[in-house]
N, C-alpha and C positions, 0 to 999 in steps of 0.2 A: 504494499500499499504506500502511496505517496503521503508525504506529512509536510505542512507548512508550521515552521516553529516561529514563536513570537518571543523575543526579549522586550517585554514591556518596559516603557520609560516615560516620566513625565513629559520629557522634552525630545528624547530619540527613541524609537522602537526599532530593533532589529528584527530583520527576517532571513530566514534561511528554509531551503527544502530539502528534503532526501527521501528516501524509501527503506522500508525495512528489510527488503530482500539483498540489496549490496551493504545496507548500514553506512552509506556515505551520506554525509551532510552538507551541504554548500551554501555559503552565504548569499544572499540575492539582493539585499538592499537595507537601507534605512531610513524610515520614516521621521522625517525632522518637523514635528509640530507639537505644540502644548495643547492644541484644541482637540478635546475628546472626539467630537462627531466627525472632524477632518480624518482624525488618526482612524476611526473605524472605516471611513471611506476609502481609505488609501489600503486599509487591510483587505476590504471587499474587492479592490481591484487586484490586489496580489492573489486572492482566492481564484478571482476569475482567470488570472494569467495562468497560475501555476496547477490549479485544478486539483488540489490535494483531498484525500478521503477523509482528513481528521487534521486538527490543529494540535499543536502542542506548546504550551504557556509556562514560561519560568516563572515561579514563584518563590520569593527568597524567604525562606523558613530561618527561623532563629537559629541559634549555635546547638540548642538541644531539640532541634528537629520540629519545634511547634510553630504554628502560624501566626499566633498573637491576636491580637484584637483586629477589629474591623477597619480601624484607621492606621493600622500597621502596614508596611510596605507588602507583606503578605496577604494582608485584607484586602488591600486594594489589586493586587495582583489576582486572587481569586475572585474578586467582583468583576474584573476586566475578563477574566477567563468566561463567568457566568453570561455577562453581555455578549459575548462571541457565540455562545451556544444558543442563545434565544436569537440572536440575530441572523446567524448564518445557518443554523439547523445542522452543524457537523459534530460530531463527535469531538470533544475538547480534555486533552490529556494535560494535566499539570505536573510540572517536574522541578524539583529543588534547583534553584538557580545561583545558589552560594558559589562563590568565586568564579562565575562563568567570566565576567569581565576580565578578571585577573588572569584567567586562563588565555582569554584572547589576547591580553596585553603580553603575555610569555609568548604566544604564537608569532606575534609581530616584533619582538624583542631584537632581534638582528636583522630587520627586514629591510633597513635603509630608508624606512619612510620618516617623514617629518612628524612632529606632534600633531599637526593638523591632519594629516593624511591618516595618522593612526586612529585619531580621535573619529573621522568619520566611518572607519572601517569596524570600530571595537564592538559595536552594538550588534552587526550582522554576524562577525564573528563569534560573538558570544551567544547569538541565537542557535548557531550551528553546533556549538559547545553543548548547547541544552540538548539538542536534537541528538547528538551523539550519545548522551548520558540515557535519554529515553529509549533508545536501541539497545545499549548495554544494559539496561534495567529489566528489559523482557516484560515491562509493564504494558498491559492490554486493557484496563479498564479506565475509561473516561473518569476524570474528577482524581484520579491518583497522581 
């Protein structure tokens, strides 16, 4: 199955695609807007272009693995995942995204890219990290 992975952010939201057959996840872009409705429109465009069978959303869990309160980063991520479920009618899988941006930074460490170029790519690479974690986990239930 083909998946679209989303690294949700208040200003930048990274996107990656991949399929569970190959286990390969590739960054496809970054949505740069703080406007919630515009972000959803752009996610909708990515869904139309990439034609995934399901979505994978990064949710930043606490150090103890808990989601925290509704106002926490994890609570906001889970609310975004629920909005995606209702709006697009696709299964949505939630994956712990802790340190995904750090993993993306490590991948770019010796790339020769400038700080600005790295910043522009970081969120899409983080979305790819989240998708690879999803494939590695063998999780197959929406909401997990």
